[in-house]
C-alpha positions, 0 to 999 in steps of 0.5 A, spaced: 498 490 479 500 493 486 495 490 491 493 495 497 489 500 495 489 498 487 486 491 487 484 491 495 481 497 499 486 496 505 487 503 506 481 505 510 483 499 515 490 500 514 489 507 517 485 504 523 490 499 525 496 504 524 492 509 530 491 502 534 499 500 533 500 506 538 497 503 544 497 507 550 502 512 547 496 515 544 492 519 549 484 517 549 483 525 548 487 524 542 483 518 539 477 521 540 479 528 537 481 523 531 474 520 531 471 526 531 475 530 525 478 524 521 473 519 522 479 515 525 483 515 519 490 518 518 490 525 516 491 526 508 497 530 509 500 524 513 497 518 509 499 521 502 507 520 504 506 513 506 503 510 500 507 505 497 512 504 502 515 498 506 514 499 514 521 501 515 520 507 511 513 509 513 513 508 520 518 513 522 514 518 518 508 516 522 512 516 529 515 523 528 508 526 526 505 523 532 510 526 536 509 533 533 502 533 532 499 528 537 503 529 543 506 522 542 513 521 546 519 518 543 524 516 548 531 519 546 537 516 548 539 517 556 532 519 557 527 516 562 521 512 559 517 513 565 515 519 570 509 522 573 503 524 569 507 521 563 504 516 558 508 510 556 513 512 550 511 510 543 513 503 541 520 502 537 519 501 529 519 494 529 514 493 535 510 498 531 510 494 525 508 488 529 502 491 532 500 494 526 501 488 522 497 483 527 491 488 527 491 489 520 491 482 518 485 481 523 481 486 519 483 484 512 480 477 512 474 481 510 477 487 506 473 488 500 475 489 492 476 496 489 471 497 484 472 494 477 478 490 480 475 483 479 472 485 472 479 488 470 482 481 472 477 477 469 477 481 463 485 480 462 485 473 463 479 472 458 484 476 453 490 471 456 494 476 459 499 473 464 498 477 471 502 478 477 502 482 483 508 486 486 506 488 493 510 492 499 506 487 504 509 481 507 507 474 504 503 472 511 499 478 510 497 477 503 495 470 504 490 473 509 488 478 505 486 473 499 481 469 503 475 472 500 478 474 493 479 468 489 476 471 483 482 475 483 487 471 485 485 465 481 488 468 475 494 471 478 499 465 479 505 470 481 505 474 487 512 478 489 512 480 496 516 485 500 519 480 504 521 476 499 529 475 498 529 477 491 526 484 493 532 487 496 529 494 496 522 497 496 518 501 492 520 506 489 526 502 487 524 497 481 526 490 485 519 488 486 516 489 478 523 486 476 522 480 479 515 479 477 517 480 470 522 475 471 517 470 474 512 471 468 518 470 463 517 477 460 521 483 459 519 488 463 518 493 457 512 489 455 509 490 462 503 494 464 503 496 471 497 498 475 498 503 481 495 507 486 501 510 489 507 515 486 512 511 489 509 505 485 509 509 479 516 511 480 518 503 481 514 501 475 518 507 471 525 505 474 523 498 472 522 500 465 514 498 465 509 502 462 504 504 468 496 506 469 495 510 475 489 509 479 490 514 485 486 515 491 481 521 489 484 526 494 491 525 490 492 530 485 493 527 478 499 532 477 503 528 482 503 522 477 504 525 471 510 528 474 512 521 476 511 519 469 505 515 469 503 513 462 495 514 464 491 516 470 484 514 471 479 514 476 477 507 477 479 500 474 472 501 471 475 506 467 480 502 464 480 502 456 483 496 453 483 499 446 488 504 448 493 499 450 492 495 444 489 489 447 484 485 443 477 483 444 476 477 449 478 470 446 
């Protein structure tokens, strides 16, 4: 399983944390506009580009979007970072990442599971299917996200995180899913991956796994078909065990 947006509903919280991470470089007027027009979430045209990526990949996209659309100032080499009537410049990628993770970690203690996630994990456990999580999140964040969700995590002994040394490259590279399969002691071709992001499906395909896409309702299924997902479903509640040759509960 992917974690964020697949098992746990972190994506809404993540958007708020991203906007907060801009700090004073994002004007209060622009924040008010985003509350009114986007319910203080990232516009979908931006959000869909960031799904499944690690911070070093998606944060530059967000900073550039902020520069183009929200009047955020990104200081270039040799340019003064202060001046009359100027807002402070945007933080660096590393500072933005740290701010975002700190804010999101505090929020994620109360994150909810997505519909059908608990029931699917328990159903697979009842069928003696070994399970793992492969996530782009860092391990410290995962530990906070799991606090309320032992019904899920008690059945998933293997958790591969984006900052694990074995994961040299993030999604869409296959590293995370290959490492999860290795720790489970199974061949990647015998694994079924659940993902909400195109980059995650591409990662699963590159690893040789089968994949079930469970996308955000705003995503067009065609994007996942093009990424070679084996199945696209609206919700975990729609997963059909029989389609994948899984026996009834043990």
